[in-house]
FILOLUM-685684 format. One record per residue: residue number from 1; x, y, z of N, C-alpha, C in turn. Coordinates in steps of 0.001 Angstrom, whole numbers, plus 500000, padded with zeros to 6 digits. Each point is the difference from the previous one (the first is absolute). Last residue first. Example, Ala and Ser with C-alpha at 12.3 -4.5 7.8 and 13.67 -1.06 7.14 Angstrom:
% residues 2
@roza 2 n_u 512850 n_v 497750 n_w 507080 ca_u 500820 ca_v 501190 ca_w 500060 c_u 499230 c_v 501090 c_w 500730;
@roza 1 n_u 500290 n_v 494280 n_w 499930 ca_u 499110 ca_v 501190 ca_w 500000 c_u 500900 c_v 501200 c_w 500000;
//
This chain:
% residues 108
@roza 108 n_u 636150 n_v 040075 n_w 882871 ca_u 500518 ca_v 498953 ca_w 500609 c_u 499596 c_v 498712 c_w 499407;
@roza 107 n_u 501733 n_v 504916 n_w 498389 ca_u 498662 ca_v 499201 ca_w 500274 c_u 500553 c_v 498582 c_w 500407;
@roza 106 n_u 501740 n_v 505167 n_w 498962 ca_u 500396 ca_v 498801 ca_w 500428 c_u 498891 c_v 499629 c_w 500788;
@roza 105 n_u 499706 n_v 503761 n_w 495487 ca_u 500040 ca_v 499628 ca_w 501847 c_u 500417 c_v 498440 c_w 500524;
@roza 104 n_u 500902 n_v 501824 n_w 494850 ca_u 499116 ca_v 499790 ca_w 500257 c_u 500650 c_v 499802 c_w 502484;
@roza 103 n_u 501964 n_v 503848 n_w 496759 ca_u 500052 ca_v 498289 ca_w 499474 c_u 498453 c_v 499931 c_w 501521;
@roza 102 n_u 499316 n_v 503739 n_w 496576 ca_u 501562 ca_v 500102 ca_w 500964 c_u 499761 c_v 498358 c_w 500871;
@roza 101 n_u 499152 n_v 502208 n_w 494372 ca_u 499513 ca_v 499909 ca_w 501252 c_u 500397 c_v 499688 c_w 501168;
@roza 100 n_u 501172 n_v 500698 n_w 495547 ca_u 500158 ca_v 500892 ca_w 500285 c_u 498537 c_v 499777 c_w 501519;
@roza 99 n_u 499833 n_v 496340 n_w 496870 ca_u 501429 ca_v 501151 ca_w 499890 c_u 499097 c_v 500904 c_w 500187;
@roza 98 n_u 498676 n_v 495079 n_w 501935 ca_u 499444 ca_v 501523 ca_w 499055 c_u 501336 c_v 500872 c_w 500167;
@roza 97 n_u 500662 n_v 495002 n_w 501642 ca_u 500429 ca_v 501793 ca_w 500313 c_u 499028 c_v 500700 c_w 498775;
@roza 96 n_u 499391 n_v 494755 n_w 502425 ca_u 500447 ca_v 500583 ca_w 498514 c_u 500042 c_v 501351 c_w 500046;
@roza 95 n_u 500127 n_v 495584 n_w 503495 ca_u 499733 ca_v 501127 ca_w 500008 c_u 500188 c_v 501137 c_w 499031;
@roza 94 n_u 500737 n_v 494649 n_w 501524 ca_u 499748 ca_v 500426 ca_w 498806 c_u 499892 c_v 501411 c_w 499632;
@roza 93 n_u 501581 n_v 498912 n_w 504072 ca_u 500260 ca_v 498973 ca_w 499326 c_u 500117 c_v 500588 c_w 498994;
@roza 92 n_u 497352 n_v 501492 n_w 503357 ca_u 501768 ca_v 500665 ca_w 500116 c_u 500114 c_v 499346 c_w 499216;
@roza 91 n_u 495984 n_v 497898 n_w 500144 ca_u 499948 ca_v 501967 ca_w 499348 c_u 502083 c_v 500119 c_w 500122;
@roza 90 n_u 497479 n_v 495461 n_w 499945 ca_u 500602 ca_v 500506 ca_w 500746 c_u 500307 c_v 501584 c_w 499344;
@roza 89 n_u 495274 n_v 497520 n_w 499286 ca_u 501588 ca_v 500211 ca_w 499428 c_u 501112 c_v 500568 c_w 501119;
@roza 88 n_u 495653 n_v 496549 n_w 501008 ca_u 500396 ca_v 501749 ca_w 499603 c_u 501343 c_v 500421 c_w 499493;
@roza 87 n_u 498525 n_v 496175 n_w 502419 ca_u 499812 ca_v 499911 ca_w 498012 c_u 500369 c_v 500443 c_w 499908;
@roza 86 n_u 501627 n_v 498546 n_w 504375 ca_u 498076 ca_v 499998 ca_w 499544 c_u 499080 c_v 500432 c_w 498975;
@roza 85 n_u 505025 n_v 499498 n_w 500702 ca_u 499479 ca_v 498458 ca_w 500309 c_u 498319 c_v 500478 c_w 499850;
@roza 84 n_u 502515 n_v 503567 n_w 496869 ca_u 500275 ca_v 499330 ca_w 501369 c_u 499137 c_v 498544 c_w 500232;
@roza 83 n_u 502356 n_v 502106 n_w 494889 ca_u 499325 ca_v 499491 ca_w 501067 c_u 499972 c_v 500089 c_w 501490;
@roza 82 n_u 502161 n_v 501344 n_w 494788 ca_u 500456 ca_v 499533 ca_w 501874 c_u 498965 c_v 500439 c_w 500760;
@roza 81 n_u 499616 n_v 499046 n_w 494061 ca_u 499584 ca_v 500961 ca_w 501413 c_u 500255 c_v 499775 c_w 501272;
@roza 80 n_u 500422 n_v 498130 n_w 495584 ca_u 500517 ca_v 499680 ca_w 500851 c_u 500141 c_v 501593 c_w 500853;
@roza 79 n_u 496854 n_v 498492 n_w 496157 ca_u 501645 ca_v 501440 ca_w 499895 c_u 500432 c_v 499228 c_w 500765;
@roza 78 n_u 496973 n_v 497150 n_w 500555 ca_u 500029 ca_v 499851 ca_w 498835 c_u 501721 c_v 501510 c_w 499786;
@roza 77 n_u 497440 n_v 499370 n_w 503945 ca_u 500941 ca_v 499193 ca_w 499545 c_u 500614 c_v 499648 c_w 498778;
@roza 76 n_u 496953 n_v 503907 n_w 500881 ca_u 500559 ca_v 499816 ca_w 500944 c_u 501008 c_v 499158 c_w 499172;
@roza 75 n_u 495933 n_v 499176 n_w 498670 ca_u 500971 ca_v 501187 ca_w 498801 c_u 501298 c_v 500227 c_w 500787;
@roza 74 n_u 496877 n_v 497418 n_w 502338 ca_u 500503 ca_v 499524 ca_w 498375 c_u 501061 c_v 500692 c_w 499747;
@roza 73 n_u 497564 n_v 501978 n_w 503283 ca_u 500900 ca_v 498845 ca_w 500647 c_u 500829 c_v 499566 c_w 498648;
@roza 72 n_u 496548 n_v 502797 n_w 499104 ca_u 501236 ca_v 500393 ca_w 500574 c_u 501220 c_v 498788 c_w 500330;
@roza 71 n_u 495289 n_v 499095 n_w 499377 ca_u 500099 ca_v 499901 ca_w 498430 c_u 501895 c_v 500919 c_w 499898;
@roza 70 n_u 497259 n_v 498592 n_w 504559 ca_u 500868 ca_v 499246 ca_w 499217 c_u 500631 c_v 500285 c_w 498656;
@roza 69 n_u 498249 n_v 503425 n_w 503305 ca_u 501356 ca_v 499391 ca_w 499979 c_u 500028 c_v 498635 c_w 499569;
@roza 68 n_u 496430 n_v 503205 n_w 499108 ca_u 501188 ca_v 500316 ca_w 499128 c_u 501282 c_v 499040 c_w 500641;
@roza 67 n_u 496250 n_v 501143 n_w 502842 ca_u 499464 ca_v 499481 ca_w 498914 c_u 500707 c_v 499182 c_w 498658;
@roza 66 n_u 501179 n_v 502612 n_w 504330 ca_u 500015 ca_v 497895 ca_w 500267 c_u 499388 c_v 499728 c_w 498275;
@roza 65 n_u 502959 n_v 504923 n_w 500870 ca_u 498493 ca_v 499423 ca_w 500477 c_u 499566 c_v 498512 c_w 499177;
@roza 64 n_u 505127 n_v 501386 n_w 500978 ca_u 498961 ca_v 499735 ca_w 499070 c_u 498505 c_v 500018 c_w 500359;
@roza 63 n_u 505375 n_v 501156 n_w 502071 ca_u 498897 ca_v 499162 ca_w 500316 c_u 499481 c_v 500489 c_w 498460;
@roza 62 n_u 503874 n_v 501664 n_w 502206 ca_u 500014 ca_v 498897 ca_w 499409 c_u 498835 c_v 499397 c_w 499408;
@roza 61 n_u 500885 n_v 503708 n_w 502856 ca_u 499757 ca_v 499023 ca_w 500894 c_u 500684 c_v 499104 c_w 498776;
@roza 60 n_u 497923 n_v 504026 n_w 498269 ca_u 501587 ca_v 500442 ca_w 500795 c_u 500749 c_v 498653 c_w 500737;
@roza 59 n_u 496435 n_v 498961 n_w 495928 ca_u 499945 ca_v 501546 ca_w 501347 c_u 501089 c_v 499525 c_w 500674;
@roza 58 n_u 500031 n_v 498700 n_w 494665 ca_u 500072 ca_v 499642 ca_w 501775 c_u 499343 c_v 501083 c_w 500805;
@roza 57 n_u 501190 n_v 498131 n_w 494340 ca_u 499699 ca_v 501512 ca_w 500601 c_u 499302 c_v 499460 c_w 501058;
@roza 56 n_u 501561 n_v 497576 n_w 496457 ca_u 500745 ca_v 500546 ca_w 500290 c_u 500193 c_v 501278 c_w 500989;
@roza 55 n_u 496458 n_v 497594 n_w 497961 ca_u 500581 ca_v 499401 ca_w 501084 c_u 501303 c_v 500494 c_w 501080;
@roza 54 n_u 498184 n_v 501203 n_w 495907 ca_u 499123 ca_v 500261 ca_w 500535 c_u 500256 c_v 499724 c_w 501605;
@roza 53 n_u 501270 n_v 500932 n_w 494597 ca_u 500893 ca_v 498371 ca_w 501581 c_u 499183 c_v 500950 c_w 501174;
@roza 52 n_u 497142 n_v 501387 n_w 495028 ca_u 501452 ca_v 500323 ca_w 500944 c_u 500305 c_v 499049 c_w 501215;
@roza 51 n_u 495865 n_v 500097 n_w 497345 ca_u 500736 ca_v 499975 ca_w 499081 c_u 501508 c_v 501069 c_w 500841;
@roza 50 n_u 496793 n_v 499844 n_w 502602 ca_u 499539 ca_v 498803 ca_w 499658 c_u 500781 c_v 499696 c_w 499336;
@roza 49 n_u 498547 n_v 504466 n_w 502249 ca_u 501465 ca_v 498831 ca_w 499891 c_u 500112 c_v 498849 c_w 499548;
@roza 48 n_u 496992 n_v 503396 n_w 500320 ca_u 499808 ca_v 500446 ca_w 499189 c_u 501496 c_v 499172 c_w 500084;
@roza 47 n_u 496509 n_v 500746 n_w 503626 ca_u 499381 ca_v 499945 ca_w 498499 c_u 500865 c_v 499871 c_w 499018;
@roza 46 n_u 501928 n_v 499260 n_w 504478 ca_u 499046 ca_v 499267 ca_w 499659 c_u 498929 c_v 500092 c_w 499277;
@roza 45 n_u 504087 n_v 502836 n_w 500702 ca_u 500662 ca_v 498213 ca_w 499518 c_u 498628 c_v 499383 c_w 499583;
@roza 44 n_u 499178 n_v 504350 n_w 501733 ca_u 500153 ca_v 500038 ca_w 498368 c_u 500713 c_v 499295 c_w 499725;
@roza 43 n_u 498890 n_v 499724 n_w 504953 ca_u 498799 ca_v 500964 ca_w 498850 c_u 500462 c_v 499765 c_w 498405;
@roza 42 n_u 503155 n_v 499423 n_w 502912 ca_u 499828 ca_v 499105 ca_w 499745 c_u 498707 c_v 500327 c_w 499377;
@roza 41 n_u 502852 n_v 503461 n_w 500638 ca_u 500516 ca_v 498609 ca_w 499126 c_u 499210 c_v 499344 c_w 499970;
@roza 40 n_u 498445 n_v 502301 n_w 503318 ca_u 499364 ca_v 500656 ca_w 497893 c_u 500589 c_v 499226 c_w 498952;
@roza 39 n_u 501080 n_v 499890 n_w 504965 ca_u 498582 ca_v 499363 ca_w 499441 c_u 499780 c_v 500498 c_w 498785;
@roza 38 n_u 504122 n_v 501242 n_w 501295 ca_u 499614 ca_v 498434 ca_w 499833 c_u 498756 c_v 500091 c_w 499572;
@roza 37 n_u 500808 n_v 504580 n_w 499585 ca_u 501133 ca_v 499343 ca_w 501006 c_u 499575 c_v 498923 c_w 499812;
@roza 36 n_u 500155 n_v 504423 n_w 496764 ca_u 499056 ca_v 499229 ca_w 500313 c_u 500652 c_v 499309 c_w 501415;
@roza 35 n_u 502619 n_v 503148 n_w 497416 ca_u 498489 ca_v 500288 ca_w 499575 c_u 499537 c_v 499692 c_w 500680;
@roza 34 n_u 504323 n_v 497482 n_w 498252 ca_u 499570 ca_v 501193 ca_w 500999 c_u 498402 c_v 500341 c_w 499846;
@roza 33 n_u 503785 n_v 496246 n_w 498136 ca_u 498882 ca_v 500756 ca_w 499716 c_u 499397 c_v 501168 c_w 499878;
@roza 32 n_u 503054 n_v 497503 n_w 502756 ca_u 501012 ca_v 499769 ca_w 498871 c_u 499083 c_v 500991 c_w 498854;
@roza 31 n_u 497944 n_v 498836 n_w 504478 ca_u 500741 ca_v 501319 ca_w 500093 c_u 500797 c_v 499839 c_w 498257;
@roza 30 n_u 496810 n_v 496505 n_w 501157 ca_u 499198 ca_v 501351 ca_w 499302 c_u 501221 c_v 501680 c_w 500450;
@roza 29 n_u 501994 n_v 495717 n_w 499189 ca_u 499569 ca_v 500274 ca_w 499462 c_u 498945 c_v 501293 c_w 499571;
@roza 28 n_u 501003 n_v 497679 n_w 504257 ca_u 501485 ca_v 500464 ca_w 499279 c_u 499615 c_v 500266 c_w 498656;
@roza 27 n_u 496292 n_v 498862 n_w 502402 ca_u 501046 ca_v 500676 ca_w 500751 c_u 500761 c_v 500841 c_w 499188;
@roza 26 n_u 497813 n_v 496150 n_w 499075 ca_u 499510 ca_v 500471 ca_w 499706 c_u 500525 c_v 501167 c_w 500431;
@roza 25 n_u 503758 n_v 496962 n_w 499431 ca_u 499156 ca_v 500060 ca_w 501160 c_u 499012 c_v 500511 c_w 499320;
@roza 24 n_u 503295 n_v 496981 n_w 497267 ca_u 500138 ca_v 501019 ca_w 501005 c_u 498285 c_v 499834 c_w 500583;
@roza 23 n_u 503965 n_v 495760 n_w 497909 ca_u 498839 ca_v 500764 ca_w 500619 c_u 499577 c_v 501403 c_w 499914;
@roza 22 n_u 503007 n_v 496134 n_w 497315 ca_u 499781 ca_v 500441 ca_w 500475 c_u 498676 c_v 500492 c_w 500485;
@roza 21 n_u 501133 n_v 497040 n_w 497200 ca_u 500534 ca_v 499143 ca_w 501285 c_u 500605 c_v 500714 c_w 500793;
@roza 20 n_u 499760 n_v 502064 n_w 495492 ca_u 498963 ca_v 498820 ca_w 499946 c_u 500678 c_v 499847 c_w 501342;
@roza 19 n_u 500139 n_v 504982 n_w 499291 ca_u 500834 ca_v 498382 ca_w 499587 c_u 498276 c_v 499160 c_w 500461;
@roza 18 n_u 498477 n_v 504509 n_w 499065 ca_u 500483 ca_v 499522 ca_w 501350 c_u 500437 c_v 498663 c_w 498959;
@roza 17 n_u 498196 n_v 503677 n_w 497811 ca_u 501336 ca_v 500173 ca_w 499872 c_u 500136 c_v 498899 c_w 500884;
@roza 16 n_u 495494 n_v 500606 n_w 499114 ca_u 500552 ca_v 499318 ca_w 499385 c_u 501881 c_v 499585 c_w 499995;
@roza 15 n_u 496885 n_v 502660 n_w 503492 ca_u 500121 ca_v 498774 ca_w 499419 c_u 500595 c_v 499223 c_w 498445;
@roza 14 n_u 499837 n_v 504331 n_w 500092 ca_u 500990 ca_v 499593 ca_w 501067 c_u 499743 c_v 499103 c_w 500300;
@roza 13 n_u 497126 n_v 501136 n_w 496870 ca_u 501451 ca_v 500168 ca_w 499721 c_u 501212 c_v 499632 c_w 500979;
@roza 12 n_u 494801 n_v 501046 n_w 501427 ca_u 500729 ca_v 498861 ca_w 498872 c_u 501699 c_v 499536 c_w 499606;
@roza 11 n_u 498401 n_v 503929 n_w 502289 ca_u 500371 ca_v 498412 ca_w 500707 c_u 500143 c_v 498959 c_w 499220;
@roza 10 n_u 499538 n_v 503979 n_w 497511 ca_u 500995 ca_v 499942 ca_w 500626 c_u 500110 c_v 499420 c_w 500957;
@roza 9 n_u 496622 n_v 500181 n_w 497414 ca_u 500675 ca_v 499451 ca_w 499137 c_u 501475 c_v 500056 c_w 500388;
@roza 8 n_u 496041 n_v 501771 n_w 502900 ca_u 499717 ca_v 497974 ca_w 499446 c_u 501133 c_v 500228 c_w 499284;
@roza 7 n_u 499724 n_v 504457 n_w 500292 ca_u 501044 ca_v 499405 ca_w 501229 c_u 499375 c_v 498351 c_w 499862;
@roza 6 n_u 498250 n_v 502338 n_w 496573 ca_u 501402 ca_v 500843 ca_w 500381 c_u 500975 c_v 499166 c_w 501109;
@roza 5 n_u 495183 n_v 499692 n_w 498784 ca_u 500626 ca_v 499560 ca_w 499535 c_u 501865 c_v 500160 c_w 499883;
@roza 4 n_u 496256 n_v 501045 n_w 503957 ca_u 500545 ca_v 500710 ca_w 499031 c_u 501391 c_v 498764 c_w 499106;
@roza 3 n_u 495468 n_v 498374 n_w 502886 ca_u 501874 ca_v 500595 ca_w 500494 c_u 500303 c_v 500705 c_w 498351;
@roza 2 n_u 495210 n_v 499018 n_w 503277 ca_u 500868 ca_v 500151 ca_w 498463 c_u 500891 c_v 500071 c_w 500601;
@roza 1 n_u 496058 n_v 497368 n_w 502535 ca_u 501125 ca_v 500751 ca_w 500331 c_u 500490 c_v 500355 c_w 498835;
//
């Protein structure tokens, strides 16, 4: 799937803006960048996200795919990202809201 270059750049710029020790969601980036939904953001990240702090983008429940868990966990520990006992990010404590995006839903 080919993405317009400006969309890819906007997604990656949003990811680069997430502060150390914080995370945002695929949906929040989709809302901030516009045009497409969270799955498209995930596709951009899987294709072009290797050079940005990809571990700072998580699912709405604070989890990452299992294939990313070990590498991301090390980054979370180094950055002081709040984690739950399950190993997922504590989304309530760590969520960073991109400018112009409504607050994240209250997740358990």
